[in-house]
C-alpha positions as CSV (number, residue, x, y, z in Angstrom):
1,X,159.9,-102.4,155.0
2,X,158.7,-105.9,154.0
3,X,161.4,-108.5,154.4
4,X,160.9,-109.6,150.7
5,X,161.8,-106.1,149.5
6,X,165.0,-106.1,151.6
7,X,166.1,-109.6,150.6
8,X,168.4,-109.9,147.5
9,X,166.5,-111.4,144.6
10,X,167.5,-114.4,142.5
11,X,169.1,-113.7,139.1
12,X,165.9,-114.4,137.3
13,X,164.0,-112.1,139.5
14,X,166.6,-109.4,139.2
15,X,166.5,-109.7,135.4
16,X,162.7,-109.4,135.5
17,X,162.9,-106.3,137.8
18,X,165.5,-104.7,135.6
19,X,163.4,-105.3,132.5
20,X,160.3,-103.8,134.1
21,X,162.2,-100.7,135.2
22,X,164.0,-100.2,131.8
23,X,160.7,-100.7,129.9
24,X,158.9,-98.2,132.1
25,X,161.6,-95.6,131.6
26,X,161.8,-95.9,127.9
27,X,158.0,-96.0,127.4
28,X,157.8,-92.7,129.4
29,X,160.5,-91.2,127.2
30,X,158.6,-92.3,124.0
31,X,155.4,-90.8,125.4
32,X,157.1,-87.5,126.1
33,X,158.7,-87.3,122.7
34,X,155.3,-88.1,121.0
35,X,153.4,-85.5,123.0
36,X,155.9,-82.7,122.6
37,X,156.5,-83.2,118.9
38,X,153.3,-84.0,117.2
39,X,153.7,-81.7,114.1
40,X,155.1,-83.2,110.9
41,X,157.4,-80.9,109.0
42,X,160.6,-80.7,107.0
43,X,163.7,-78.9,108.4
44,X,161.5,-76.6,110.4
45,X,158.9,-76.0,107.7
46,X,155.8,-77.4,109.5
47,X,152.3,-77.4,108.2
48,X,149.0,-78.6,109.7
49,X,147.8,-79.2,106.2
50,X,150.5,-81.8,105.6
51,X,150.1,-83.3,109.1
52,X,146.4,-83.9,108.6
53,X,146.8,-85.1,105.0
54,X,149.6,-87.6,106.0
55,X,147.4,-89.0,108.8
56,X,144.4,-89.4,106.4
57,X,146.3,-90.7,103.3
58,X,149.4,-92.4,104.7
59,X,148.1,-93.8,108.0
60,X,149.6,-97.2,107.3
61,X,153.1,-95.7,107.0
62,X,152.6,-93.7,110.2
63,X,151.3,-96.6,112.2
64,X,154.1,-98.9,111.0
65,X,156.7,-96.3,112.0
66,X,155.0,-95.9,115.4
67,X,155.2,-99.7,115.8
68,X,158.9,-99.7,114.8
69,X,159.7,-96.8,117.2
70,X,157.8,-98.5,120.1
71,X,159.6,-101.8,119.4
72,X,163.0,-100.0,119.5
73,X,162.2,-98.2,122.7
74,X,161.0,-101.4,124.3
75,X,164.0,-103.4,123.1
76,X,166.5,-100.9,124.4
77,X,164.6,-100.6,127.7
78,X,164.4,-104.4,128.2
79,X,168.1,-105.1,127.3
80,X,169.6,-102.2,129.2
81,X,167.3,-102.7,132.2
82,X,168.2,-106.4,132.3
83,X,171.9,-105.7,132.1
84,X,171.8,-103.2,134.9
85,X,169.5,-105.4,137.0
86,X,172.0,-108.3,136.6
87,X,174.8,-106.0,137.8
88,X,172.8,-105.0,140.9
89,X,172.0,-108.7,141.5
90,X,175.7,-109.4,141.4
91,X,176.2,-106.6,144.0
92,X,173.6,-108.4,146.1
93,X,171.2,-105.5,146.3
94,X,167.6,-105.7,147.5
95,X,164.7,-106.0,145.1
96,X,163.7,-102.4,145.7
97,X,167.2,-101.2,144.9
98,X,167.4,-103.5,141.8
99,X,164.2,-102.0,140.4
100,X,164.8,-98.3,141.2
101,X,168.5,-98.6,140.6
102,X,167.9,-100.1,137.1
103,X,165.5,-97.4,136.2
104,X,167.8,-94.6,137.4
105,X,170.7,-96.3,135.7
106,X,168.7,-96.4,132.4
107,X,168.1,-92.6,132.7
108,X,171.8,-92.0,133.4
109,X,173.0,-94.1,130.4
110,X,170.3,-92.5,128.2
111,X,171.3,-89.0,129.2
112,X,175.0,-89.6,128.6
113,X,174.4,-91.1,125.2
114,X,172.1,-88.3,124.1
115,X,174.7,-85.7,125.2
116,X,177.4,-87.6,123.3
117,X,175.3,-87.8,120.1
118,X,174.3,-84.1,120.7
119,X,177.9,-83.1,120.9
120,X,178.8,-84.9,117.7
121,X,175.6,-83.8,115.8
122,X,174.0,-80.8,117.6
123,X,172.1,-79.7,114.5
124,X,170.2,-83.0,114.5
125,X,168.9,-82.2,118.0
126,X,168.5,-78.5,117.2
127,X,165.8,-79.3,114.7
128,X,163.6,-80.2,117.6
129,X,165.1,-78.6,120.7
130,X,166.8,-75.3,119.8
131,X,163.6,-73.2,119.4
132,X,161.6,-75.1,122.0
133,X,162.8,-73.2,125.1
134,X,165.8,-71.3,126.4
135,X,166.6,-74.3,128.6
136,X,167.0,-76.7,125.7
137,X,168.8,-74.0,123.6
138,X,171.2,-73.4,126.5
139,X,171.8,-77.2,126.7
140,X,172.6,-77.4,123.0
141,X,175.0,-74.4,123.2
142,X,176.7,-75.9,126.3
143,X,177.2,-79.3,124.9
144,X,178.4,-78.1,121.5
145,X,182.1,-78.2,121.2
146,X,182.6,-80.8,123.9
147,X,184.4,-84.0,123.2
148,X,181.7,-86.6,122.2
149,X,183.9,-89.6,123.3
150,X,183.8,-88.2,126.9
151,X,180.1,-88.5,127.0
152,X,180.1,-91.9,125.4
153,X,182.7,-93.2,127.9
154,X,180.5,-91.9,130.7
155,X,177.5,-93.8,129.2
156,X,179.5,-97.0,129.3
157,X,180.4,-96.8,133.0
158,X,177.3,-98.4,134.4
159,X,176.9,-101.2,131.7
160,X,180.6,-102.1,132.0
161,X,180.4,-102.1,135.8
162,X,177.4,-104.4,135.6
163,X,179.2,-106.8,133.3
164,X,182.3,-106.8,135.6
165,X,180.1,-107.4,138.6
166,X,178.4,-110.4,137.0
167,X,181.8,-111.8,135.9
168,X,183.3,-111.2,139.3
169,X,180.5,-113.0,141.1
170,X,180.7,-115.9,138.6
171,X,184.4,-116.2,139.1
172,X,184.0,-116.1,142.9
173,X,181.4,-118.9,142.8
174,X,183.0,-121.1,140.1
175,X,186.9,-120.9,140.0
176,X,187.1,-123.1,136.9
177,X,185.7,-120.3,134.8
178,X,188.9,-118.3,135.4
179,X,190.9,-120.4,133.0
180,X,188.1,-120.3,130.4
181,X,188.0,-116.5,130.6
182,X,191.7,-116.2,130.4
183,X,191.9,-118.4,127.4
184,X,189.1,-116.5,125.7
185,X,190.8,-113.2,126.3
186,X,194.1,-114.5,124.8
187,X,192.2,-115.8,121.8
188,X,190.6,-112.4,121.3
189,X,193.9,-110.6,121.5
190,X,195.5,-113.0,119.0
191,X,192.6,-112.7,116.6
192,X,192.7,-109.0,116.9
193,X,196.4,-108.8,116.0
194,X,195.9,-111.3,113.2
195,X,193.0,-109.3,111.8
196,X,195.1,-106.1,112.0
197,X,197.9,-107.8,110.1
198,X,195.5,-109.0,107.4
199,X,194.0,-105.6,107.1
200,X,197.4,-104.0,106.7
201,X,198.5,-106.6,104.3
202,X,195.5,-105.9,102.1
203,X,196.2,-102.2,101.9
204,X,199.1,-102.3,99.6
205,X,198.8,-100.7,96.1
206,X,198.3,-103.0,93.2
207,X,201.0,-102.5,90.6
208,X,198.6,-103.3,87.8
209,X,196.8,-100.2,86.6
210,X,194.6,-99.6,83.5
211,X,196.2,-97.9,80.5
212,X,193.5,-95.1,80.4
213,X,193.0,-92.6,83.1
214,X,190.3,-93.1,85.7
215,X,187.8,-90.4,86.4
216,X,186.8,-89.1,89.9
217,X,184.3,-86.3,90.2
218,X,184.1,-84.9,93.7
219,X,181.1,-82.6,94.3
220,X,179.3,-81.0,97.2
221,X,175.8,-79.6,97.0
222,X,175.7,-75.9,97.1
223,X,179.5,-75.3,97.2
224,X,180.4,-71.7,96.6
225,X,183.8,-71.1,94.9
226,X,184.2,-67.7,96.6
227,X,184.2,-69.5,100.0
228,X,187.3,-71.5,99.2
229,X,190.4,-70.1,100.8
230,X,192.4,-70.9,97.6
231,X,190.2,-68.4,95.8
232,X,191.1,-65.6,98.2
233,X,188.5,-66.2,100.9
234,X,189.6,-64.9,104.3
235,X,189.0,-68.0,106.3
236,X,191.1,-71.2,106.0
237,X,188.2,-73.3,104.7
238,X,189.8,-75.6,102.2
239,X,193.5,-76.6,102.5
240,X,193.0,-79.9,100.6
241,X,191.0,-78.3,97.8
242,X,193.5,-75.5,97.6
243,X,196.2,-78.1,97.0
244,X,194.1,-79.7,94.3
245,X,193.8,-76.3,92.6
246,X,197.5,-75.7,92.8
247,X,198.2,-79.0,91.2
248,X,195.6,-78.6,88.4
249,X,193.6,-75.9,86.5
250,X,190.7,-74.0,88.0
251,X,188.0,-72.2,86.1
252,X,187.3,-68.8,87.6
253,X,183.7,-68.4,86.3
254,X,181.6,-71.4,85.8
255,X,177.8,-70.9,85.4
256,X,175.0,-73.4,85.9
257,X,171.7,-73.2,84.1
258,X,169.1,-74.2,86.8
259,X,170.5,-73.7,90.3
260,X,168.7,-76.7,91.7
261,X,170.2,-80.2,92.2
262,X,168.3,-82.5,89.8
263,X,168.0,-80.2,86.8
264,X,171.6,-79.1,87.2
265,X,173.1,-82.5,87.5
266,X,171.1,-83.6,84.5
267,X,172.5,-80.8,82.5
268,X,176.0,-81.6,83.7
269,X,175.8,-85.2,82.7
270,X,173.8,-84.9,79.4
271,X,175.4,-81.7,78.2
272,X,171.9,-80.5,77.2
273,X,169.9,-77.5,78.3
274,X,166.9,-78.2,80.6
275,X,164.1,-78.3,78.1
276,X,166.2,-80.4,75.7
277,X,166.5,-83.0,78.4
278,X,163.3,-83.8,80.3
279,X,164.3,-82.7,83.8
280,X,163.0,-79.2,83.5
281,X,162.4,-78.8,87.2
282,X,162.8,-80.6,90.5
283,X,159.4,-82.4,90.7
284,X,159.1,-83.9,87.2
285,X,156.7,-86.8,86.6
286,X,157.1,-90.4,85.8
287,X,157.7,-90.0,82.1
288,X,160.7,-87.7,82.7
289,X,162.1,-89.9,85.5
290,X,162.1,-93.0,83.3
291,X,163.5,-91.3,80.1
292,X,166.6,-92.9,78.7
293,X,169.4,-90.4,78.7
294,X,172.7,-90.3,76.9
295,X,175.1,-89.2,79.6
296,X,178.8,-89.0,80.5
297,X,178.3,-92.4,82.2
298,X,176.7,-94.1,79.2
299,X,179.5,-92.8,76.9
300,X,182.2,-94.0,79.2
301,X,180.6,-97.4,79.8
302,X,180.6,-97.9,76.0
303,X,184.4,-97.3,76.2
304,X,185.0,-100.0,78.8
305,X,184.8,-97.9,81.9
306,X,183.3,-99.2,85.1
307,X,180.9,-96.4,86.2
308,X,179.5,-95.7,89.7
309,X,178.0,-93.0,91.7
310,X,177.9,-92.7,95.5
311,X,175.9,-89.9,97.2
312,X,174.2,-89.0,100.5
313,X,170.9,-87.4,101.2
314,X,170.8,-84.7,98.5
315,X,171.8,-87.1,95.8
316,X,168.5,-89.0,95.7
317,X,168.0,-88.0,92.0
318,X,170.8,-90.5,91.2
319,X,168.5,-93.3,92.3
320,X,165.4,-91.8,90.7
321,X,166.7,-90.9,87.2
322,X,168.3,-93.3,84.7
323,X,171.7,-91.6,84.2
324,X,173.3,-94.9,83.1
325,X,175.6,-95.6,86.0
326,X,176.4,-99.3,86.5
327,X,176.5,-98.9,90.2
328,X,174.3,-96.5,92.2
329,X,174.7,-96.0,95.9
330,X,172.3,-93.2,96.7
331,X,169.3,-92.7,98.9
332,X,165.6,-92.7,97.9
333,X,163.6,-89.6,98.7
334,X,160.1,-90.9,98.4
335,X,157.3,-89.5,100.5
336,X,157.0,-92.6,102.9
337,X,160.8,-92.1,103.6
338,X,160.2,-88.5,104.4
339,X,157.5,-89.5,106.9
340,X,159.7,-92.0,108.6
341,X,162.6,-89.4,108.7
342,X,160.5,-86.7,110.3
343,X,158.9,-89.1,112.9
344,X,162.4,-90.4,113.9
345,X,164.1,-87.1,114.3
346,X,161.5,-86.0,116.8
347,X,162.3,-89.0,119.0
348,X,165.2,-87.4,120.7
349,X,165.6,-90.2,123.3
350,X,166.0,-92.9,120.6
351,X,168.4,-91.0,118.2
352,X,171.7,-92.1,119.9
353,X,170.6,-95.7,119.8
354,X,169.8,-95.5,116.1
355,X,173.4,-94.3,115.6
356,X,174.6,-97.6,117.2
357,X,172.5,-99.7,114.9
358,X,172.1,-97.7,111.7
359,X,170.8,-100.7,109.7
360,X,167.6,-100.8,111.8
361,X,166.7,-97.2,111.0
362,X,168.3,-96.4,107.6
363,X,166.2,-93.2,107.4
364,X,168.6,-91.7,110.0
365,X,171.3,-91.6,107.3
366,X,168.9,-89.5,105.1
367,X,168.5,-86.7,107.7
368,X,169.4,-83.3,106.0
369,X,170.6,-82.3,109.5
370,X,173.1,-85.2,109.7
371,X,176.1,-83.7,107.9
372,X,178.8,-86.1,108.9
373,X,180.4,-87.4,105.7
374,X,181.9,-90.5,107.5
375,X,179.1,-92.9,106.2
376,X,179.6,-91.6,102.7
377,X,183.4,-92.1,103.0
378,X,182.8,-95.7,104.0
379,X,180.5,-96.4,101.0
380,X,183.0,-94.8,98.7
381,X,185.8,-97.0,100.0
382,X,183.6,-100.1,99.6
383,X,182.8,-99.0,96.0
384,X,186.5,-98.5,95.2
385,X,187.3,-101.9,96.6
386,X,184.7,-103.6,94.5
387,X,185.8,-102.0,91.2
388,X,187.7,-104.3,88.9
389,X,191.4,-103.6,88.5
390,X,191.6,-104.4,84.8
391,X,189.2,-101.6,83.7
392,X,189.4,-97.9,84.3
393,X,186.7,-96.5,86.6
394,X,184.5,-93.4,86.4
395,X,183.3,-92.5,89.9
396,X,181.0,-89.6,90.9
397,X,181.0,-88.8,94.6
398,X,178.3,-86.3,95.7
399,X,178.3,-85.0,99.3
400,X,175.7,-82.9,100.9
401,X,178.1,-81.3,103.3
402,X,177.5,-77.7,102.2
403,X,173.7,-78.0,101.7
404,X,171.4,-76.3,104.2
405,X,170.8,-76.4,107.1
406,X,174.5,-75.2,106.9
407,X,175.7,-76.9,110.1
408,X,178.8,-79.1,110.4
409,X,179.4,-82.1,112.7
410,X,182.0,-82.2,115.4
411,X,184.9,-81.2,115.4
412,X,184.2,-78.4,112.9
413,X,180.8,-77.4,114.3
414,X,180.8,-73.9,115.7
415,X,184.5,-73.4,114.6
416,X,183.9,-70.0,113.0
417,X,180.8,-68.8,114.9
418,X,181.4,-65.7,117.0
419,X,181.8,-66.7,120.6
420,X,178.7,-65.8,122.6
421,X,176.3,-65.7,119.7
422,X,172.9,-66.9,120.9
423,X,170.7,-66.1,117.9
424,X,168.4,-68.3,115.8
425,X,171.1,-69.4,113.4
426,X,173.6,-70.8,115.9
427,X,173.1,-74.3,114.5
428,X,172.4,-73.3,110.9
429,X,169.2,-72.4,109.1
430,X,166.9,-73.5,106.3
431,X,164.9,-71.3,103.9
432,X,161.4,-70.8,105.2
433,X,158.3,-71.4,103.1
434,X,156.2,-69.1,105.3
435,X,157.1,-65.8,107.0
436,X,156.8,-66.1,110.7
437,X,155.3,-62.8,111.9
438,X,156.6,-63.3,115.4
439,X,160.2,-64.0,114.3
440,X,162.7,-61.3,115.2
441,X,164.3,-59.3,112.4
442,X,167.4,-60.8,110.9
443,X,170.5,-59.0,112.3
444,X,174.1,-58.7,110.9
445,X,175.2,-61.1,113.6
446,X,172.7,-63.7,112.3
447,X,174.0,-63.4,108.8
448,X,177.6,-63.7,110.1
449,X,176.6,-66.8,112.0
450,X,175.0,-68.3,109.0
451,X,178.1,-67.7,106.9
452,X,180.3,-69.1,109.7
453,X,178.3,-72.3,109.9
454,X,178.5,-72.7,106.1
455,X,182.2,-72.2,106.2
456,X,182.5,-75.0,108.8
457,X,180.7,-77.2,106.4
458,X,183.1,-76.3,103.6
459,X,185.9,-77.3,105.9
460,X,184.1,-80.6,106.6
461,X,183.8,-81.3,102.9
462,X,187.5,-80.4,102.4
463,X,188.5,-83.0,105.0
464,X,186.4,-85.5,103.1
465,X,188.3,-84.6,99.9
466,X,191.6,-85.0,101.7
467,X,190.6,-88.5,103.0
468,X,189.6,-89.7,99.6
469,X,192.9,-88.5,98.2
470,X,194.8,-90.5,100.8
471,X,192.8,-93.6,99.9
472,X,193.6,-93.3,96.2
473,X,197.3,-92.5,96.9
474,X,197.5,-95.6,99.1
475,X,196.0,-97.6,96.2
476,X,198.5,-96.0,93.8
477,X,195.6,-94.6,91.7
478,X,195.8,-90.8,92.4
479,X,198.1,-89.7,89.7
480,X,196.5,-91.8,86.9
481,X,193.0,-90.4,87.7
482,X,191.4,-87.3,86.2
483,X,190.2,-85.6,89.4
484,X,187.4,-83.1,89.1
485,X,186.0,-80.8,91.7
486,X,182.6,-79.1,91.1
487,X,179.1,-78.5,92.4
488,X,175.6,-78.5,91.2
489,X,174.9,-74.8,92.1
490,X,175.9,-72.2,94.6
491,X,174.1,-70.8,97.5
492,X,172.6,-67.5,98.8
493,X,173.5,-66.9,102.5
494,X,171.7,-63.6,103.2
495,X,175.1,-62.0,102.5
496,X,173.9,-60.1,99.4
497,X,170.4,-59.3,100.8
498,X,169.0,-61.9,98.4
499,X,167.7,-64.5,100.9
500,X,168.8,-68.0,101.5
501,X,168.9,-71.1,99.3
502,X,169.0,-71.4,95.6
503,X,166.8,-71.7,92.5
504,X,164.2,-69.1,93.3
505,X,165.7,-66.2,91.5
506,X,168.6,-65.3,89.2
507,X,169.8,-62.1,90.8
508,X,173.4,-61.9,92.0
509,X,176.2,-64.4,91.4
510,X,176.2,-66.7,94.5
511,X,173.7,-69.3,93.4
512,X,174.7,-69.5,89.8
513,X,178.5,-70.1,90.2
514,X,180.2,-73.4,90.9
515,X,183.8,-74.4,91.3
516,X,185.3,-76.3,88.4
517,X,188.8,-77.8,88.9
518,X,190.6,-80.5,87.0
519,X,193.8,-82.3,87.8
520,X,195.7,-84.9,85.8
521,X,199.5,-84.9,85.7
522,X,200.8,-84.5,82.2
523,X,197.4,-83.7,80.7
524,X,196.3,-80.7,82.7
525,X,198.4,-77.6,83.5
526,X,199.3,-77.1,87.1
527,X,198.5,-73.8,88.8
528,X,196.6,-72.3,85.9
529,X,193.4,-70.2,86.3
530,X,191.1,-69.9,83.4
531,X,189.2,-66.6,83.5
532,X,187.0,-67.2,80.5
533,X,183.4,-68.1,81.4
534,X,182.6,-71.8,81.4
535,X,179.2,-73.5,81.5
536,X,178.0,-76.6,83.3
537,X,177.0,-77.6,79.8
538,X,180.7,-77.8,78.9
539,X,181.8,-80.1,81.8
540,X,181.1,-83.5,80.2
541,X,182.6,-82.7,76.7
542,X,185.7,-81.3,78.4
543,X,186.2,-84.4,80.6
544,X,185.6,-86.8,77.6
545,X,188.2,-84.9,75.6
546,X,190.8,-85.1,78.4
547,X,190.1,-88.9,78.6
548,X,190.5,-89.3,74.9
549,X,186.9,-90.1,74.2
550,X,184.7,-88.5,71.5
551,X,181.6,-86.7,72.7
552,X,178.2,-87.9,71.2
553,X,176.3,-85.7,68.8
554,X,173.6,-85.1,71.5
555,X,176.0,-83.1,73.6
556,X,175.4,-79.4,73.2
557,X,178.4,-78.1,75.2
558,X,181.9,-77.6,73.9
559,X,185.2,-79.0,75.1
560,X,187.4,-76.6,77.1
561,X,190.3,-79.0,77.1
562,X,192.4,-76.7,75.0
563,X,192.3,-74.2,77.9
564,X,193.8,-76.6,80.4
565,X,196.4,-78.5,78.6
566,X,200.1,-77.9,79.6
567,X,202.1,-75.5,77.5
568,X,201.9,-71.8,76.7
569,X,198.8,-69.8,77.9
570,X,196.1,-70.7,75.4
571,X,194.1,-68.2,73.4
572,X,190.5,-67.7,74.7
573,X,187.6,-69.3,72.8
574,X,184.8,-67.3,71.3
575,X,182.1,-66.2,73.7
576,X,178.9,-68.4,73.7
577,X,175.6,-67.9,75.6
578,X,175.3,-69.3,79.1
579,X,171.6,-69.9,79.8
580,X,170.1,-69.4,83.2
581,X,166.6,-70.0,84.6
582,X,164.8,-70.6,87.9
583,X,163.3,-73.9,89.1
584,X,159.7,-74.1,90.2
585,X,158.8,-72.1,93.3
586,X,158.0,-74.1,96.5
587,X,156.2,-71.2,98.1
588,X,154.1,-68.1,97.4
589,X,154.4,-66.7,100.9
590,X,158.1,-66.7,101.9
591,X,158.3,-62.9,101.7
592,X,161.3,-62.9,99.4
593,X,161.7,-60.1,96.8
594,X,161.2,-62.3,93.8
595,X,157.6,-62.8,94.9
596,X,156.8,-59.3,93.6
597,X,158.1,-60.0,90.1
598,X,156.5,-63.3,89.1
599,X,153.4,-65.0,87.7
600,X,151.6,-66.3,90.8
601,X,150.7,-69.9,91.5
602,X,150.1,-71.7,94.8
603,X,152.7,-73.2,97.0
604,X,153.9,-76.8,96.9
605,X,151.2,-78.1,99.2
606,X,148.7,-77.3,96.5
607,X,150.7,-77.8,93.2
608,X,152.4,-81.1,94.1
609,X,151.0,-84.6,94.5
610,X,152.4,-87.9,95.7
611,X,152.2,-91.0,93.4
612,X,150.7,-93.6,95.6
613,X,152.4,-96.6,93.8
614,X,155.9,-95.1,93.9
615,X,155.8,-92.6,96.7
616,X,157.4,-90.0,94.4
617,X,156.6,-86.3,94.9
618,X,155.7,-84.7,91.5
619,X,154.1,-81.6,90.1
620,X,150.4,-82.0,89.3
621,X,150.1,-82.2,85.4
622,X,147.7,-79.2,85.4
623,X,150.4,-76.9,86.8
624,X,153.2,-77.9,84.3
625,X,152.3,-75.2,81.8
626,X,152.0,-72.4,84.4
627,X,155.3,-73.4,86.0
628,X,157.1,-73.3,82.6
629,X,155.6,-70.0,81.7
630,X,156.3,-68.4,85.0
631,X,160.0,-69.3,85.4
632,X,162.6,-66.5,85.2
633,X,165.1,-66.9,82.4
634,X,168.2,-65.2,81.1
635,X,171.7,-65.6,79.8
636,X,175.2,-64.4,80.2
637,X,177.1,-63.4,77.1
638,X,180.4,-61.5,77.1
639,X,180.1,-58.6,79.5
640,X,176.3,-58.8,79.7
641,X,173.7,-60.6,81.8
642,X,170.1,-60.4,80.6
643,X,167.0,-61.4,82.7
644,X,163.4,-62.0,81.6
645,X,161.0,-62.0,84.5
646,X,157.4,-62.8,83.4
647,X,154.6,-61.1,85.3
648,X,150.8,-60.9,84.7
649,X,151.3,-57.5,83.1
650,X,154.1,-58.7,80.8
651,X,157.8,-59.6,80.9
652,X,160.1,-57.4,83.0
653,X,163.5,-57.2,81.3
654,X,166.7,-56.4,83.2
655,X,170.3,-56.0,82.0
656,X,173.5,-56.0,84.0
657,X,177.1,-55.1,82.9
658,X,179.1,-57.7,84.8
659,X,182.4,-56.2,83.8
660,X,181.7,-52.7,85.2
661,X,179.3,-54.1,87.9
662,X,180.6,-57.6,88.9
663,X,178.2,-57.7,91.9
664,X,175.2,-57.2,89.4
665,X,173.5,-54.6,91.4
666,X,172.6,-52.0,88.8
667,X,170.0,-52.6,86.1
668,X,171.1,-50.8,82.9
669,X,168.4,-52.1,80.5
670,X,167.1,-48.6,79.9
671,X,170.6,-47.4,78.9
672,X,171.3,-50.1,76.3
673,X,168.0,-50.9,74.4
674,X,170.0,-52.3,71.4
675,X,171.9,-54.7,73.7
676,X,168.6,-55.8,75.2
677,X,167.1,-56.5,71.8
678,X,170.1,-58.5,70.7
679,X,170.4,-60.5,73.9
680,X,166.7,-61.3,73.9
681,X,167.0,-62.6,70.3
682,X,170.0,-64.7,71.3
683,X,168.1,-66.2,74.2
684,X,165.1,-67.0,72.0
685,X,167.3,-68.6,69.4
686,X,169.4,-70.6,71.9
687,X,166.4,-72.3,73.5
688,X,162.8,-71.8,72.2
689,X,160.2,-70.7,74.7
690,X,158.6,-73.8,76.1
691,X,155.5,-71.9,77.3
692,X,154.2,-71.5,73.8
693,X,153.3,-67.9,74.4
694,X,154.6,-64.8,72.8
695,X,156.8,-62.7,75.0
696,X,155.5,-59.2,75.8
697,X,158.4,-57.2,77.2
698,X,158.2,-54.4,79.6
699,X,161.5,-52.8,80.5
700,X,162.0,-51.2,83.9
């Protein structure tokens, strides 16, 4: 062995050796991630068509993201390597040991951090690793359920030892630094306690409150009311929401029109049917996105309310459409953002470091797989702190906790999954745009695991509701706030044999029903259940009525406030139609039953385009007419549910008696032709056919 290799290096040389080792390790990790994950997809829906098109049309975005990723890997490697190299220098190790020890230490720290982040958010890593091999799948299953902080503490051991070694060597060589370090430590302790005292002093409730009630809408994407324990569900999924229902009034049967997020929220806020407002489907063009809308927010602003909305990844429509909120804290979902997201999530080695510095890679916060509501909770708190005390507020909080891929963060992750389950849906699932011919047949155990993962996410959202309640109670604002719980649509979870997701068909109840709960002491009856059907169209007029504000003439819905006010049980209101219709179809090859009863058109890779100047994904204008003609439509009225399903041979009409058949499994159109005729006339009168074509019914 050369004498120079065995001799301890200088500090400068040790830092250089550590930097070299760390840089080498992290460049190798980047190369492995890049080689193993070349395909660009979204939540497991990968397409070579999209990958090739992105490289051809969005090469600048790809190359810039590659540069950012490489810079991040290099920075982490250099800093961590230098830190470990300094520690080995302080321990007076040889040059060879400094180099190889720094490299090995970087791998150990990296491994512990990945395992910690994996324990907290296993579904983020499952997107890349669960289906890759049995080894990586076993790793995910083994780490899931472990305490993340244990892995994080293990990751800190080597860096902390390095710092302590450097400090110890410095103290040994320069005694005068002992007093400086002691004084610094004392100052840090005093500052910490002072800051704690200031923080506590600032948390007291302000006695001044506005004369009018505030409004707080709490919503989660895809929240099914039948999975709330307070509605009789078998699992304890929602203790905080159950308490809210006990203190207020719940609507037992609330129907949305279009069970997809953007159209449904637009109907909720404008109290207009899709087709009366311009958001007729998810991928509307520039004109619809820029339309000025009269909404719940604009009406309340005119009455002196301070309006705001805070949302995470599924709430991008709040930043894309002009709903009139004065404050909007919601992500953008433009195509370049999507590219950056998908490129980042495949870089498994970098993911835990992006969690430590989220501002450097904000796209991490837009991962559909990242279901932790903690960042959303922090933004809600900041929004509440910034609202003026002299004016009432109207705040919408929209979480994505119950949206697919149906997987909760630690500690709820895996809570309800059957022990020993090793199937494909252990960490949730996402509706597929293409049938995989090699995929195994779905089993009852798979369906049970999917429901169990979903229930853990309901529990996660419930904890979020409980934490916001505590915040408002601490501020003294809970009991003077009209608190509303709802959703934009429900969700199919394979439990009815009707597939996954929402918006593709109108069969069954699961995707069309949402929770609707209101609470305001003195203005809303406690513990009441309203069995009369409500519509998402009625939400805004009802809330305005409870706040003492007149609804504008443009609102089509009606107020249901008379059904929730304290006093004797109210008389039901007359039945009115509840329209329902599908959104556009993203796929023509997902193998779902609705594909056999529809007007065909290609999948989204052919029907959609990306606006180069805005990055917005929108439907190509030439497909607008086909999409409108092809959508399934129907309505609920009284005991009946009517469906019209256009096909190339004519319109298939189906009828269900929801009183005798609440699961909506038996088509009785042939038994009640007069009911079918009357219901079809009612549907045509309620909302004219936007396709411009005469309907040609064929009953089956």
